N, C-alpha and C positions, 0 to 999 in steps of 0.2 A: 503491500502500498505504499502511494508514496502519498510524499506532502506538498498542497502548493505553495508556493511565497507568497506573500502578502503586498503591492506594491497600494497605496496610496493614489486619486485620483480626481481632483484642484476636484469633485462633483460631493465628495467626502468630504474635505475640507472647514471646520468648525473657528474659525479664528477666537482665539477673546481680548480681551484687554488688560494688562495686567499694570499695575503703576510700580517703583521702584524707589523710594528712599533712596540718596547714596550718603544721607549726613552720618560724617566720620562712618565709613564705610570704605576700604582698601582697592584702589583699583581696576590694578588688575581680577584680582575674584569676585568684583561685582562682574567688569566687563565679559566676563566667560561666563557668570550666571544670565549674562543680557541673551550674550552670546548664545546660546544654547535652547531662552527660550525664541529667538529668533530666526533659528533652526529647524526647532519645531523635536530637537532631541527629547524634552518632558513625556515625546506621547507616544504611549502604543502604535499611532500608523505612520512614526515615522519611515520615510525614505527618503534615498537620500539625493536621487535625480528630483523629485519636488520641494515646493517649499510649500513645509506643513509651517511652518509655525507662526507667534502671534502675534500683535502688536505690546508696542510692550514704551511705556512712560517713564522718562525717569526725569529726580524734581529732587532739588537741590545739589544740584550736581557745579555749583562753586562749593560746595561745601565735605568735597571727593575729599579723602585724603588717600597720600603721597609713605611711605615706608624713606627710612633714612633717607639722604641725601638729593635724593633725588629732585624735590621741590624745584634747586639749584642747579643741578648733575644732566638730566634729558631733557633732551636737543631737542624741534621741529624744523624739523628742513623742509624750503617749497621751493621752486626755481619761479623768481618773477619773472623771468624775463623767457618766461617757458626756451630754456634747453639754451637761452646766449649762456659764452663763458662768461661768468662774471655776479651770471643774475641768482648765486644761488644762496636763498636767504635762511638765517637761522635764529629756532628766538626757544629761551630756556618753559618751564615749566612754569613757573612763577610765574613769569611778563604773557602766556596764554590766559590764565587763572585770571590776570584782571584783565583785558581786551575781552579777550571768546573761552569761557569758563566748558560751552556746549563739548566747544571742540575738544576736549581732554577726552570725551567718553566716548563723540563718533569719530576717534582718530584709533582705539585704543581698543572699541569695537567689530569697525572697519576691519582693522588686520586679524582678527577672530577668524573673519568668515571669508565664504570661497572668495579668491578674486576675478567671477567671470561672469555674469550675466544672474546669475541666479542668487549670489551674491548681493550683486549692487538690488534686487530688487527684494531680498531679506534690509538693506539699510532704510528703503521705504518708510517698512514697519517700528521703526526707530523716533519717536518726537522724545525730542531732551529740553528739559529746560535749567533755565540758572539757579530761579526761585522758589517758593514752597507752595507757585498754585499752576494747574494748568489748566487748555480750556477744551478739556476734557472729556469732563461729566456729565454729556450725557450719550457716551460709550458704558458708562456703569463699569470702568475696571473693577481687575479685585486689586487691591494691595498686596503687593505680595516681599514677605522678606529679604533680604541678600544674608548665606550666611559668610560666617568669619572667613 
C-alpha cells in the first residue's frame, strides 16, 4: 500500500493575521520566527514550492534588542549610484534605528527567506511599524509571543 504525498493547493490555503510585539526581544531570534510564519512552516500543510504562510504585523520595531556590540559594529551596505565605482554607502545599526527602524526588521527577515519570486511574495505579507499601533485591526490579528 503506497502513501501519497500531500501538496497544498492555492484554494486550500487559509491565511491568518499575527501581531508580534518586539519590545525588548532579540533581533535574530524574532526574525527567524517571523520568517517561519511567513513561509508557513508552522502549518501541517506546508509545501516548499507554494506560499502557505500567514500575514505578520510587527510593532515596536524601534525597541528591538541586539546583543553584544552590534549597535555600533553591525553595518548595512547599499549602492547609492547603482553599481558605479565609489557608490557604496554604509550605515551602522544605531544610525539606521534612528532614521528607519522598520528597515532593521525588514532586512533581517528578507535575508532569511528564499531569494526568488516566492520570497518576494512572502515579504508582501510582512507589515512593520516603529510604534505600538497599527492600522490592521479590521483583520482581527492574533497576538503572538516571540520565544526568547
